[in-house]
PyMOL Python script that loads the backbone (N, CA, C, O; Angstrom):
from pymol import cmd

cmd.read_pdbstr("""\
ATOM      1  N   PRO A   1    -135.937 -40.351 -25.020  1.00  0.00           N
ATOM      2  CA  PRO A   1    -136.963 -40.538 -26.037  1.00  0.00           C
ATOM      3  C   PRO A   1    -137.262 -39.224 -26.759  1.00  0.00           C
ATOM      4  O   PRO A   1    -137.237 -38.147 -26.163  1.00  0.00           O
ATOM      5  N   LEU A   2    -137.542 -39.342 -28.051  1.00  0.00           N
ATOM      6  CA  LEU A   2    -137.868 -38.187 -28.886  1.00  0.00           C
ATOM      7  C   LEU A   2    -139.052 -38.576 -29.754  1.00  0.00           C
ATOM      8  O   LEU A   2    -139.043 -39.638 -30.376  1.00  0.00           O
ATOM      9  N   VAL A   3    -140.084 -37.715 -29.804  1.00  0.00           N
ATOM     10  CA  VAL A   3    -141.248 -37.953 -30.646  1.00  0.00           C
ATOM     11  C   VAL A   3    -141.262 -36.907 -31.748  1.00  0.00           C
ATOM     12  O   VAL A   3    -141.153 -35.711 -31.477  1.00  0.00           O
ATOM     13  N   ILE A   4    -141.395 -37.357 -32.992  1.00  0.00           N
ATOM     14  CA  ILE A   4    -141.493 -36.481 -34.149  1.00  0.00           C
ATOM     15  C   ILE A   4    -142.892 -36.670 -34.729  1.00  0.00           C
ATOM     16  O   ILE A   4    -143.218 -37.747 -35.228  1.00  0.00           O
ATOM     17  N   ALA A   5    -143.717 -35.626 -34.664  1.00  0.00           N
ATOM     18  CA  ALA A   5    -145.083 -35.690 -35.197  1.00  0.00           C
ATOM     19  C   ALA A   5    -145.199 -34.752 -36.389  1.00  0.00           C
ATOM     20  O   ALA A   5    -144.690 -33.631 -36.363  1.00  0.00           O
ATOM     21  N   CYS A   6    -145.867 -35.219 -37.425  1.00  0.00           N
ATOM     22  CA  CYS A   6    -146.004 -34.435 -38.647  1.00  0.00           C
ATOM     23  C   CYS A   6    -147.465 -34.430 -39.097  1.00  0.00           C
ATOM     24  O   CYS A   6    -148.132 -35.465 -39.086  1.00  0.00           O
ATOM     25  N   ASP A   7    -147.950 -33.262 -39.488  1.00  0.00           N
ATOM     26  CA  ASP A   7    -149.290 -33.108 -40.034  1.00  0.00           C
ATOM     27  C   ASP A   7    -149.303 -33.696 -41.444  1.00  0.00           C
ATOM     28  O   ASP A   7    -148.519 -33.276 -42.296  1.00  0.00           O
ATOM     29  N   VAL A   8    -150.181 -34.658 -41.697  1.00  0.00           N
ATOM     30  CA  VAL A   8    -150.262 -35.286 -43.013  1.00  0.00           C
ATOM     31  C   VAL A   8    -151.641 -35.107 -43.641  1.00  0.00           C
ATOM     32  O   VAL A   8    -152.074 -35.945 -44.431  1.00  0.00           O
ATOM     33  N   THR A   9    -152.341 -34.012 -43.292  1.00  0.00           N
ATOM     34  CA  THR A   9    -153.687 -33.762 -43.818  1.00  0.00           C
ATOM     35  C   THR A   9    -153.670 -33.299 -45.263  1.00  0.00           C
ATOM     36  O   THR A   9    -154.695 -33.349 -45.944  1.00  0.00           O
ATOM     37  N   GLY A  10    -152.523 -32.854 -45.736  1.00  0.00           N
ATOM     38  CA  GLY A  10    -152.421 -32.343 -47.094  1.00  0.00           C
ATOM     39  C   GLY A  10    -152.145 -30.858 -47.130  1.00  0.00           C
ATOM     40  O   GLY A  10    -151.735 -30.327 -48.162  1.00  0.00           O
ATOM     41  N   SER A  11    -152.364 -30.176 -46.012  1.00  0.00           N
ATOM     42  CA  SER A  11    -152.164 -28.728 -45.983  1.00  0.00           C
ATOM     43  C   SER A  11    -150.694 -28.339 -46.110  1.00  0.00           C
ATOM     44  O   SER A  11    -150.379 -27.188 -46.415  1.00  0.00           O
ATOM     45  N   MET A  12    -149.799 -29.289 -45.880  1.00  0.00           N
ATOM     46  CA  MET A  12    -148.370 -28.998 -45.985  1.00  0.00           C
ATOM     47  C   MET A  12    -147.805 -29.392 -47.350  1.00  0.00           C
ATOM     48  O   MET A  12    -146.592 -29.358 -47.555  1.00  0.00           O
ATOM     49  N   GLY A  13    -148.670 -29.760 -48.267  1.00  0.00           N
ATOM     50  CA  GLY A  13    -148.224 -30.125 -49.610  1.00  0.00           C
ATOM     51  C   GLY A  13    -147.282 -31.315 -49.594  1.00  0.00           C
ATOM     52  O   GLY A  13    -147.590 -32.352 -49.007  1.00  0.00           O
ATOM     53  N   GLU A  14    -146.132 -31.164 -50.241  1.00  0.00           N
ATOM     54  CA  GLU A  14    -145.148 -32.237 -50.353  1.00  0.00           C
ATOM     55  C   GLU A  14    -144.203 -32.315 -49.159  1.00  0.00           C
ATOM     56  O   GLU A  14    -143.386 -33.233 -49.079  1.00  0.00           O
ATOM     57  N   TRP A  15    -144.303 -31.366 -48.231  1.00  0.00           N
ATOM     58  CA  TRP A  15    -143.353 -31.326 -47.116  1.00  0.00           C
ATOM     59  C   TRP A  15    -143.314 -32.592 -46.264  1.00  0.00           C
ATOM     60  O   TRP A  15    -142.217 -33.012 -45.898  1.00  0.00           O
ATOM     61  N   PRO A  16    -144.442 -33.234 -45.922  1.00  0.00           N
ATOM     62  CA  PRO A  16    -144.324 -34.463 -45.120  1.00  0.00           C
ATOM     63  C   PRO A  16    -143.432 -35.516 -45.773  1.00  0.00           C
ATOM     64  O   PRO A  16    -142.639 -36.161 -45.087  1.00  0.00           O
ATOM     65  N   ALA A  17    -143.550 -35.699 -47.082  1.00  0.00           N
ATOM     66  CA  ALA A  17    -142.712 -36.680 -47.775  1.00  0.00           C
ATOM     67  C   ALA A  17    -141.241 -36.299 -47.691  1.00  0.00           C
ATOM     68  O   ALA A  17    -140.388 -37.163 -47.490  1.00  0.00           O
ATOM     69  N   VAL A  18    -140.936 -35.014 -47.842  1.00  0.00           N
ATOM     70  CA  VAL A  18    -139.555 -34.547 -47.748  1.00  0.00           C
ATOM     71  C   VAL A  18    -139.029 -34.746 -46.326  1.00  0.00           C
ATOM     72  O   VAL A  18    -137.914 -35.229 -46.128  1.00  0.00           O
ATOM     73  N   ILE A  19    -139.842 -34.371 -45.348  1.00  0.00           N
ATOM     74  CA  ILE A  19    -139.437 -34.525 -43.942  1.00  0.00           C
ATOM     75  C   ILE A  19    -139.193 -35.997 -43.624  1.00  0.00           C
ATOM     76  O   ILE A  19    -138.163 -36.345 -43.048  1.00  0.00           O
ATOM     77  N   PHE A  20    -140.142 -36.868 -43.999  1.00  0.00           N
ATOM     78  CA  PHE A  20    -139.993 -38.287 -43.707  1.00  0.00           C
ATOM     79  C   PHE A  20    -138.771 -38.883 -44.389  1.00  0.00           C
ATOM     80  O   PHE A  20    -138.134 -39.778 -43.834  1.00  0.00           O
ATOM     81  N   SER A  21    -138.432 -38.406 -45.576  1.00  0.00           N
ATOM     82  CA  SER A  21    -137.275 -38.962 -46.286  1.00  0.00           C
ATOM     83  C   SER A  21    -135.961 -38.640 -45.577  1.00  0.00           C
ATOM     84  O   SER A  21    -134.974 -39.355 -45.753  1.00  0.00           O
ATOM     85  N   LYS A  22    -135.939 -37.597 -44.798  1.00  0.00           N
ATOM     86  CA  LYS A  22    -134.708 -37.186 -44.111  1.00  0.00           C
ATOM     87  C   LYS A  22    -134.638 -37.631 -42.649  1.00  0.00           C
ATOM     88  O   LYS A  22    -133.575 -37.543 -42.035  1.00  0.00           O
ATOM     89  N   LEU A  23    -135.731 -38.099 -42.090  1.00  0.00           N
ATOM     90  CA  LEU A  23    -135.754 -38.441 -40.674  1.00  0.00           C
ATOM     91  C   LEU A  23    -134.804 -39.566 -40.250  1.00  0.00           C
ATOM     92  O   LEU A  23    -134.294 -39.516 -39.131  1.00  0.00           O
ATOM     93  N   PRO A  24    -134.540 -40.583 -41.091  1.00  0.00           N
ATOM     94  CA  PRO A  24    -133.591 -41.601 -40.634  1.00  0.00           C
ATOM     95  C   PRO A  24    -132.208 -41.034 -40.289  1.00  0.00           C
ATOM     96  O   PRO A  24    -131.508 -41.588 -39.441  1.00  0.00           O
ATOM     97  N   TYR A  25    -131.814 -39.941 -40.936  1.00  0.00           N
ATOM     98  CA  TYR A  25    -130.530 -39.322 -40.624  1.00  0.00           C
ATOM     99  C   TYR A  25    -130.517 -38.709 -39.229  1.00  0.00           C
ATOM    100  O   TYR A  25    -129.454 -38.477 -38.652  1.00  0.00           O
ATOM    101  N   LEU A  26    -131.693 -38.454 -38.698  1.00  0.00           N
ATOM    102  CA  LEU A  26    -131.805 -37.861 -37.372  1.00  0.00           C
ATOM    103  C   LEU A  26    -131.202 -38.769 -36.297  1.00  0.00           C
ATOM    104  O   LEU A  26    -130.727 -38.285 -35.270  1.00  0.00           O
ATOM    105  N   ASP A  27    -131.220 -40.063 -36.529  1.00  0.00           N
ATOM    106  CA  ASP A  27    -130.642 -40.999 -35.563  1.00  0.00           C
ATOM    107  C   ASP A  27    -129.170 -40.686 -35.323  1.00  0.00           C
ATOM    108  O   ASP A  27    -128.719 -40.648 -34.178  1.00  0.00           O
ATOM    109  N   LEU A  28    -128.429 -40.466 -36.386  1.00  0.00           N
ATOM    110  CA  LEU A  28    -126.995 -40.165 -36.251  1.00  0.00           C
ATOM    111  C   LEU A  28    -126.770 -38.829 -35.547  1.00  0.00           C
ATOM    112  O   LEU A  28    -125.992 -38.739 -34.598  1.00  0.00           O
ATOM    113  N   GLU A  29    -127.455 -37.800 -36.019  1.00  0.00           N
ATOM    114  CA  GLU A  29    -127.287 -36.466 -35.432  1.00  0.00           C
ATOM    115  C   GLU A  29    -127.818 -36.422 -34.002  1.00  0.00           C
ATOM    116  O   GLU A  29    -127.206 -35.816 -33.122  1.00  0.00           O
ATOM    117  N   GLY A  30    -128.946 -37.060 -33.782  1.00  0.00           N
ATOM    118  CA  GLY A  30    -129.547 -37.050 -32.449  1.00  0.00           C
ATOM    119  C   GLY A  30    -128.654 -37.690 -31.410  1.00  0.00           C
ATOM    120  O   GLY A  30    -128.563 -37.205 -30.282  1.00  0.00           O
ATOM    121  N   LYS A  31    -127.995 -38.773 -31.776  1.00  0.00           N
ATOM    122  CA  LYS A  31    -127.096 -39.437 -30.835  1.00  0.00           C
ATOM    123  C   LYS A  31    -125.907 -38.542 -30.492  1.00  0.00           C
ATOM    124  O   LYS A  31    -125.371 -38.606 -29.386  1.00  0.00           O
ATOM    125  N   GLU A  32    -125.505 -37.716 -31.438  1.00  0.00           N
ATOM    126  CA  GLU A  32    -124.405 -36.781 -31.192  1.00  0.00           C
ATOM    127  C   GLU A  32    -124.770 -35.784 -30.085  1.00  0.00           C
ATOM    128  O   GLU A  32    -123.941 -35.444 -29.240  1.00  0.00           O
ATOM    129  N   TYR A  33    -126.022 -35.325 -30.106  1.00  0.00           N
ATOM    130  CA  TYR A  33    -126.440 -34.282 -29.173  1.00  0.00           C
ATOM    131  C   TYR A  33    -127.233 -34.792 -27.975  1.00  0.00           C
ATOM    132  O   TYR A  33    -127.192 -34.185 -26.905  1.00  0.00           O
ATOM    133  N   LEU A  34    -127.956 -35.904 -28.141  1.00  0.00           N
ATOM    134  CA  LEU A  34    -128.830 -36.391 -27.080  1.00  0.00           C
ATOM    135  C   LEU A  34    -128.348 -37.680 -26.424  1.00  0.00           C
ATOM    136  O   LEU A  34    -128.944 -38.138 -25.449  1.00  0.00           O
ATOM    137  N   GLY A  35    -127.284 -38.265 -26.947  1.00  0.00           N
ATOM    138  CA  GLY A  35    -126.720 -39.467 -26.346  1.00  0.00           C
ATOM    139  C   GLY A  35    -127.000 -40.726 -27.136  1.00  0.00           C
ATOM    140  O   GLY A  35    -127.921 -40.783 -27.951  1.00  0.00           O
ATOM    141  N   GLU A  36    -126.192 -41.724 -26.879  1.00  0.00           N
ATOM    142  CA  GLU A  36    -126.261 -42.998 -27.602  1.00  0.00           C
ATOM    143  C   GLU A  36    -127.544 -43.782 -27.350  1.00  0.00           C
ATOM    144  O   GLU A  36    -127.897 -44.652 -28.146  1.00  0.00           O
ATOM    145  N   VAL A  37    -128.242 -43.492 -26.265  1.00  0.00           N
ATOM    146  CA  VAL A  37    -129.454 -44.254 -25.942  1.00  0.00           C
ATOM    147  C   VAL A  37    -130.710 -43.655 -26.582  1.00  0.00           C
ATOM    148  O   VAL A  37    -131.826 -44.050 -26.243  1.00  0.00           O
ATOM    149  N   LEU A  38    -130.537 -42.714 -27.497  1.00  0.00           N
ATOM    150  CA  LEU A  38    -131.652 -42.052 -28.158  1.00  0.00           C
ATOM    151  C   LEU A  38    -132.554 -43.058 -28.864  1.00  0.00           C
ATOM    152  O   LEU A  38    -132.080 -43.930 -29.592  1.00  0.00           O
ATOM    153  N   GLU A  39    -133.852 -42.927 -28.641  1.00  0.00           N
ATOM    154  CA  GLU A  39    -134.855 -43.684 -29.378  1.00  0.00           C
ATOM    155  C   GLU A  39    -135.899 -42.700 -29.870  1.00  0.00           C
ATOM    156  O   GLU A  39    -136.238 -41.743 -29.174  1.00  0.00           O
ATOM    157  N   ILE A  40    -136.409 -42.936 -31.073  1.00  0.00           N
ATOM    158  CA  ILE A  40    -137.326 -42.003 -31.718  1.00  0.00           C
ATOM    159  C   ILE A  40    -138.633 -42.709 -32.056  1.00  0.00           C
ATOM    160  O   ILE A  40    -138.643 -43.853 -32.513  1.00  0.00           O
ATOM    161  N   SER A  41    -139.739 -41.999 -31.821  1.00  0.00           N
ATOM    162  CA  SER A  41    -141.059 -42.461 -32.226  1.00  0.00           C
ATOM    163  C   SER A  41    -141.596 -41.469 -33.247  1.00  0.00           C
ATOM    164  O   SER A  41    -141.594 -40.263 -33.003  1.00  0.00           O
ATOM    165  N   PHE A  42    -142.059 -41.972 -34.395  1.00  0.00           N
ATOM    166  CA  PHE A  42    -142.625 -41.121 -35.422  1.00  0.00           C
ATOM    167  C   PHE A  42    -144.150 -41.170 -35.347  1.00  0.00           C
ATOM    168  O   PHE A  42    -144.734 -42.223 -35.093  1.00  0.00           O
ATOM    169  N   ALA A  43    -144.785 -40.021 -35.568  1.00  0.00           N
ATOM    170  CA  ALA A  43    -146.243 -39.946 -35.553  1.00  0.00           C
ATOM    171  C   ALA A  43    -146.724 -39.159 -36.766  1.00  0.00           C
ATOM    172  O   ALA A  43    -146.074 -38.209 -37.201  1.00  0.00           O
ATOM    173  N   ALA A  44    -147.858 -39.562 -37.300  1.00  0.00           N
ATOM    174  CA  ALA A  44    -148.498 -38.862 -38.410  1.00  0.00           C
ATOM    175  C   ALA A  44    -149.901 -38.472 -37.955  1.00  0.00           C
ATOM    176  O   ALA A  44    -150.670 -39.319 -37.501  1.00  0.00           O
ATOM    177  N   VAL A  45    -150.228 -37.189 -38.078  1.00  0.00           N
ATOM    178  CA  VAL A  45    -151.523 -36.682 -37.649  1.00  0.00           C
ATOM    179  C   VAL A  45    -152.330 -36.292 -38.881  1.00  0.00           C
ATOM    180  O   VAL A  45    -151.940 -35.399 -39.634  1.00  0.00           O
ATOM    181  N   GLY A  46    -153.445 -36.959 -39.076  1.00  0.00           N
ATOM    182  CA  GLY A  46    -154.305 -36.681 -40.218  1.00  0.00           C
ATOM    183  C   GLY A  46    -155.577 -35.986 -39.785  1.00  0.00           C
ATOM    184  O   GLY A  46    -155.603 -35.302 -38.762  1.00  0.00           O
ATOM    185  N   ASP A  47    -156.630 -36.160 -40.562  1.00  0.00           N
ATOM    186  CA  ASP A  47    -157.924 -35.536 -40.298  1.00  0.00           C
ATOM    187  C   ASP A  47    -158.907 -36.604 -39.823  1.00  0.00           C
ATOM    188  O   ASP A  47    -159.105 -37.616 -40.495  1.00  0.00           O
ATOM    189  N   ILE A  48    -159.512 -36.378 -38.680  1.00  0.00           N
ATOM    190  CA  ILE A  48    -160.409 -37.362 -38.069  1.00  0.00           C
ATOM    191  C   ILE A  48    -161.658 -37.605 -38.917  1.00  0.00           C
ATOM    192  O   ILE A  48    -162.255 -38.680 -38.853  1.00  0.00           O
ATOM    193  N   TYR A  49    -162.051 -36.610 -39.707  1.00  0.00           N
ATOM    194  CA  TYR A  49    -163.282 -36.714 -40.478  1.00  0.00           C
ATOM    195  C   TYR A  49    -163.100 -37.371 -41.846  1.00  0.00           C
ATOM    196  O   TYR A  49    -164.035 -37.983 -42.362  1.00  0.00           O
ATOM    197  N   SER A  50    -161.924 -37.254 -42.433  1.00  0.00           N
ATOM    198  CA  SER A  50    -161.780 -37.725 -43.809  1.00  0.00           C
ATOM    199  C   SER A  50    -160.654 -38.726 -44.052  1.00  0.00           C
ATOM    200  O   SER A  50    -160.535 -39.243 -45.162  1.00  0.00           O
ATOM    201  N   ASP A  51    -159.836 -39.011 -43.061  1.00  0.00           N
ATOM    202  CA  ASP A  51    -158.755 -39.981 -43.224  1.00  0.00           C
ATOM    203  C   ASP A  51    -159.125 -41.323 -42.612  1.00  0.00           C
ATOM    204  O   ASP A  51    -159.858 -41.384 -41.625  1.00  0.00           O
ATOM    205  N   ASP A  52    -158.619 -42.387 -43.199  1.00  0.00           N
ATOM    206  CA  ASP A  52    -158.799 -43.721 -42.613  1.00  0.00           C
ATOM    207  C   ASP A  52    -157.885 -43.926 -41.410  1.00  0.00           C
ATOM    208  O   ASP A  52    -158.203 -44.690 -40.500  1.00  0.00           O
ATOM    209  N   TYR A  53    -156.743 -43.233 -41.416  1.00  0.00           N
ATOM    210  CA  TYR A  53    -155.754 -43.361 -40.345  1.00  0.00           C
ATOM    211  C   TYR A  53    -155.429 -41.965 -39.797  1.00  0.00           C
ATOM    212  O   TYR A  53    -154.362 -41.428 -40.095  1.00  0.00           O
ATOM    213  N   PRO A  54    -156.322 -41.372 -39.007  1.00  0.00           N
ATOM    214  CA  PRO A  54    -156.114 -39.993 -38.567  1.00  0.00           C
ATOM    215  C   PRO A  54    -154.986 -39.808 -37.562  1.00  0.00           C
ATOM    216  O   PRO A  54    -154.421 -38.718 -37.470  1.00  0.00           O
ATOM    217  N   LEU A  55    -154.650 -40.834 -36.819  1.00  0.00           N
ATOM    218  CA  LEU A  55    -153.544 -40.734 -35.865  1.00  0.00           C
ATOM    219  C   LEU A  55    -152.742 -42.029 -35.913  1.00  0.00           C
ATOM    220  O   LEU A  55    -153.257 -43.110 -35.631  1.00  0.00           O
ATOM    221  N   GLN A  56    -151.478 -41.894 -36.274  1.00  0.00           N
ATOM    222  CA  GLN A  56    -150.580 -43.049 -36.348  1.00  0.00           C
ATOM    223  C   GLN A  56    -149.350 -42.763 -35.504  1.00  0.00           C
ATOM    224  O   GLN A  56    -148.728 -41.708 -35.631  1.00  0.00           O
ATOM    225  N   ILE A  57    -149.010 -43.697 -34.653  1.00  0.00           N
ATOM    226  CA  ILE A  57    -147.833 -43.537 -33.802  1.00  0.00           C
ATOM    227  C   ILE A  57    -147.044 -44.831 -33.851  1.00  0.00           C
ATOM    228  O   ILE A  57    -147.569 -45.901 -33.544  1.00  0.00           O
ATOM    229  N   ARG A  58    -145.789 -44.729 -34.235  1.00  0.00           N
ATOM    230  CA  ARG A  58    -144.921 -45.899 -34.316  1.00  0.00           C
ATOM    231  C   ARG A  58    -144.160 -46.063 -33.006  1.00  0.00           C
ATOM    232  O   ARG A  58    -143.914 -45.080 -32.308  1.00  0.00           O
ATOM    233  N   PRO A  59    -143.785 -47.292 -32.666  1.00  0.00           N
ATOM    234  CA  PRO A  59    -143.047 -47.517 -31.420  1.00  0.00           C
ATOM    235  C   PRO A  59    -141.657 -46.876 -31.451  1.00  0.00           C
ATOM    236  O   PRO A  59    -141.089 -46.647 -32.518  1.00  0.00           O
ATOM    237  N   PHE A  60    -141.132 -46.595 -30.279  1.00  0.00           N
ATOM    238  CA  PHE A  60    -139.778 -46.052 -30.184  1.00  0.00           C
ATOM    239  C   PHE A  60    -138.792 -47.068 -30.745  1.00  0.00           C
ATOM    240  O   PHE A  60    -138.885 -48.264 -30.470  1.00  0.00           O
ATOM    241  N   SER A  61    -137.853 -46.571 -31.530  1.00  0.00           N
ATOM    242  CA  SER A  61    -136.826 -47.432 -32.105  1.00  0.00           C
ATOM    243  C   SER A  61    -135.601 -46.588 -32.424  1.00  0.00           C
ATOM    244  O   SER A  61    -135.580 -45.379 -32.189  1.00  0.00           O
ATOM    245  N   ASN A  62    -134.581 -47.246 -32.964  1.00  0.00           N
ATOM    246  CA  ASN A  62    -133.357 -46.532 -33.344  1.00  0.00           C
ATOM    247  C   ASN A  62    -132.661 -47.302 -34.465  1.00  0.00           C
ATOM    248  O   ASN A  62    -133.091 -48.388 -34.855  1.00  0.00           O
ATOM    249  N   GLY A  63    -131.593 -46.723 -34.965  1.00  0.00           N
ATOM    250  CA  GLY A  63    -130.797 -47.386 -35.999  1.00  0.00           C
ATOM    251  C   GLY A  63    -131.567 -47.618 -37.287  1.00  0.00           C
ATOM    252  O   GLY A  63    -132.419 -46.818 -37.672  1.00  0.00           O
ATOM    253  N   THR A  64    -131.255 -48.719 -37.941  1.00  0.00           N
ATOM    254  CA  THR A  64    -131.869 -49.009 -39.233  1.00  0.00           C
ATOM    255  C   THR A  64    -133.365 -49.299 -39.119  1.00  0.00           C
ATOM    256  O   THR A  64    -134.083 -49.218 -40.115  1.00  0.00           O
ATOM    257  N   ASN A  65    -133.834 -49.627 -37.944  1.00  0.00           N
ATOM    258  CA  ASN A  65    -135.263 -49.891 -37.744  1.00  0.00           C
ATOM    259  C   ASN A  65    -136.104 -48.629 -37.939  1.00  0.00           C
ATOM    260  O   ASN A  65    -137.303 -48.733 -38.199  1.00  0.00           O
ATOM    261  N   LEU A  66    -135.507 -47.442 -37.820  1.00  0.00           N
ATOM    262  CA  LEU A  66    -136.248 -46.198 -38.016  1.00  0.00           C
ATOM    263  C   LEU A  66    -136.847 -46.126 -39.419  1.00  0.00           C
ATOM    264  O   LEU A  66    -137.985 -45.689 -39.587  1.00  0.00           O
ATOM    265  N   THR A  67    -136.096 -46.547 -40.411  1.00  0.00           N
ATOM    266  CA  THR A  67    -136.596 -46.519 -41.785  1.00  0.00           C
ATOM    267  C   THR A  67    -137.808 -47.425 -41.926  1.00  0.00           C
ATOM    268  O   THR A  67    -138.782 -47.057 -42.583  1.00  0.00           O
ATOM    269  N   GLU A  68    -137.761 -48.593 -41.322  1.00  0.00           N
ATOM    270  CA  GLU A  68    -138.894 -49.519 -41.379  1.00  0.00           C
ATOM    271  C   GLU A  68    -140.120 -48.929 -40.700  1.00  0.00           C
ATOM    272  O   GLU A  68    -141.238 -49.086 -41.191  1.00  0.00           O
ATOM    273  N   GLN A  69    -139.920 -48.253 -39.579  1.00  0.00           N
ATOM    274  CA  GLN A  69    -141.044 -47.632 -38.876  1.00  0.00           C
ATOM    275  C   GLN A  69    -141.667 -46.514 -39.722  1.00  0.00           C
ATOM    276  O   GLN A  69    -142.890 -46.372 -39.749  1.00  0.00           O
ATOM    277  N   LEU A  70    -140.850 -45.734 -40.400  1.00  0.00           N
ATOM    278  CA  LEU A  70    -141.370 -44.668 -41.269  1.00  0.00           C
ATOM    279  C   LEU A  70    -142.182 -45.237 -42.430  1.00  0.00           C
ATOM    280  O   LEU A  70    -143.197 -44.657 -42.816  1.00  0.00           O
ATOM    281  N   LYS A  71    -141.754 -46.344 -42.977  1.00  0.00           N
ATOM    282  CA  LYS A  71    -142.454 -46.952 -44.110  1.00  0.00           C
ATOM    283  C   LYS A  71    -143.854 -47.424 -43.726  1.00  0.00           C
ATOM    284  O   LYS A  71    -144.711 -47.591 -44.593  1.00  0.00           O
ATOM    285  N   LYS A  72    -144.085 -47.636 -42.451  1.00  0.00           N
ATOM    286  CA  LYS A  72    -145.388 -48.117 -41.987  1.00  0.00           C
ATOM    287  C   LYS A  72    -146.413 -46.993 -41.819  1.00  0.00           C
ATOM    288  O   LYS A  72    -147.595 -47.262 -41.609  1.00  0.00           O
ATOM    289  N   LEU A  73    -145.968 -45.737 -41.909  1.00  0.00           N
ATOM    290  CA  LEU A  73    -146.899 -44.613 -41.817  1.00  0.00           C
ATOM    291  C   LEU A  73    -147.612 -44.428 -43.156  1.00  0.00           C
ATOM    292  O   LEU A  73    -147.003 -44.568 -44.217  1.00  0.00           O
ATOM    293  N   VAL A  74    -148.890 -44.115 -43.099  1.00  0.00           N
ATOM    294  CA  VAL A  74    -149.692 -43.886 -44.291  1.00  0.00           C
ATOM    295  C   VAL A  74    -149.965 -42.384 -44.392  1.00  0.00           C
ATOM    296  O   VAL A  74    -150.618 -41.808 -43.522  1.00  0.00           O
ATOM    297  N   VAL A  75    -149.463 -41.755 -45.455  1.00  0.00           N
ATOM    298  CA  VAL A  75    -149.694 -40.326 -45.673  1.00  0.00           C
ATOM    299  C   VAL A  75    -150.865 -40.208 -46.637  1.00  0.00           C
ATOM    300  O   VAL A  75    -150.708 -40.395 -47.844  1.00  0.00           O
ATOM    301  N   GLU A  76    -152.050 -39.894 -46.094  1.00  0.00           N
ATOM    302  CA  GLU A  76    -153.255 -39.856 -46.917  1.00  0.00           C
ATOM    303  C   GLU A  76    -153.475 -38.498 -47.576  1.00  0.00           C
ATOM    304  O   GLU A  76    -153.812 -38.440 -48.759  1.00  0.00           O
ATOM    305  N   GLY A  77    -153.295 -37.419 -46.846  1.00  0.00           N
ATOM    306  CA  GLY A  77    -153.470 -36.085 -47.418  1.00  0.00           C
ATOM    307  C   GLY A  77    -154.898 -35.756 -47.777  1.00  0.00           C
ATOM    308  O   GLY A  77    -155.139 -35.021 -48.735  1.00  0.00           O
ATOM    309  N   ASN A  78    -155.859 -36.285 -47.025  1.00  0.00           N
ATOM    310  CA  ASN A  78    -157.272 -36.060 -47.332  1.00  0.00           C
ATOM    311  C   ASN A  78    -157.896 -34.948 -46.492  1.00  0.00           C
ATOM    312  O   ASN A  78    -159.089 -35.006 -46.194  1.00  0.00           O
ATOM    313  N   GLY A  79    -157.135 -33.959 -46.111  1.00  0.00           N
ATOM    314  CA  GLY A  79    -157.661 -32.883 -45.267  1.00  0.00           C
ATOM    315  C   GLY A  79    -159.115 -32.595 -45.549  1.00  0.00           C
ATOM    316  O   GLY A  79    -159.532 -32.515 -46.704  1.00  0.00           O
ATOM    317  N   GLY A  80    -159.877 -32.442 -44.499  1.00  0.00           N
ATOM    318  CA  GLY A  80    -161.331 -32.382 -44.595  1.00  0.00           C
ATOM    319  C   GLY A  80    -161.906 -31.185 -45.314  1.00  0.00           C
ATOM    320  O   GLY A  80    -163.028 -31.273 -45.812  1.00  0.00           O
ATOM    321  N   GLY A  81    -161.203 -30.073 -45.398  1.00  0.00           N
ATOM    322  CA  GLY A  81    -161.747 -28.909 -46.058  1.00  0.00           C
ATOM    323  C   GLY A  81    -162.825 -28.207 -45.254  1.00  0.00           C
ATOM    324  O   GLY A  81    -163.555 -27.375 -45.791  1.00  0.00           O
ATOM    325  N   GLN A  82    -162.933 -28.533 -43.972  1.00  0.00           N
ATOM    326  CA  GLN A  82    -163.949 -27.895 -43.139  1.00  0.00           C
ATOM    327  C   GLN A  82    -163.438 -26.624 -42.454  1.00  0.00           C
ATOM    328  O   GLN A  82    -164.078 -26.098 -41.543  1.00  0.00           O
ATOM    329  N   HIS A  83    -162.283 -26.142 -42.900  1.00  0.00           N
ATOM    330  CA  HIS A  83    -161.697 -24.884 -42.417  1.00  0.00           C
ATOM    331  C   HIS A  83    -161.354 -24.902 -40.939  1.00  0.00           C
ATOM    332  O   HIS A  83    -161.336 -23.857 -40.288  1.00  0.00           O
ATOM    333  N   LYS A  84    -161.082 -26.082 -40.408  1.00  0.00           N
ATOM    334  CA  LYS A  84    -160.629 -26.199 -39.023  1.00  0.00           C
ATOM    335  C   LYS A  84    -159.852 -27.503 -38.885  1.00  0.00           C
ATOM    336  O   LYS A  84    -160.014 -28.427 -39.682  1.00  0.00           O
ATOM    337  N   GLU A  85    -159.019 -27.559 -37.873  1.00  0.00           N
ATOM    338  CA  GLU A  85    -158.262 -28.776 -37.600  1.00  0.00           C
ATOM    339  C   GLU A  85    -159.075 -29.687 -36.696  1.00  0.00           C
ATOM    340  O   GLU A  85    -159.903 -29.220 -35.914  1.00  0.00           O
ATOM    341  N   SER A  86    -158.841 -30.964 -36.804  1.00  0.00           N
ATOM    342  CA  SER A  86    -159.585 -31.928 -35.981  1.00  0.00           C
ATOM    343  C   SER A  86    -158.699 -32.539 -34.895  1.00  0.00           C
ATOM    344  O   SER A  86    -158.973 -33.638 -34.413  1.00  0.00           O
ATOM    345  N   TYR A  87    -157.645 -31.832 -34.514  1.00  0.00           N
ATOM    346  CA  TYR A  87    -156.718 -32.366 -33.512  1.00  0.00           C
ATOM    347  C   TYR A  87    -157.390 -32.709 -32.193  1.00  0.00           C
ATOM    348  O   TYR A  87    -157.025 -33.690 -31.546  1.00  0.00           O
ATOM    349  N   THR A  88    -158.368 -31.909 -31.789  1.00  0.00           N
ATOM    350  CA  THR A  88    -159.006 -32.161 -30.513  1.00  0.00           C
ATOM    351  C   THR A  88    -159.820 -33.447 -30.565  1.00  0.00           C
ATOM    352  O   THR A  88    -160.437 -33.828 -29.570  1.00  0.00           O
TER     353      THR A  88
END
""", "prot")
cmd.dss("prot")
cmd.show_as("cartoon", "prot")
cmd.util.cbc("prot")
cmd.orient("prot")
């Protein structure tokens, strides 16, 4: 199992969209290095104070289903502006 978590509060600008657009290719490369039984779970971490979906975690999957799982993540980018992270 492999978990890929990305900050989607907005502080990373356009990078989450770029990262998410390339993640389905990870299935092919990951199987090369981690084995054919590789399954990936994608997570999006937002801001607890200003996002509607501050923590999103998709189920482990592989193959073409990875793209579908990525499409279900909501990238809000509403970082709270309180000069601290709300991860805790």
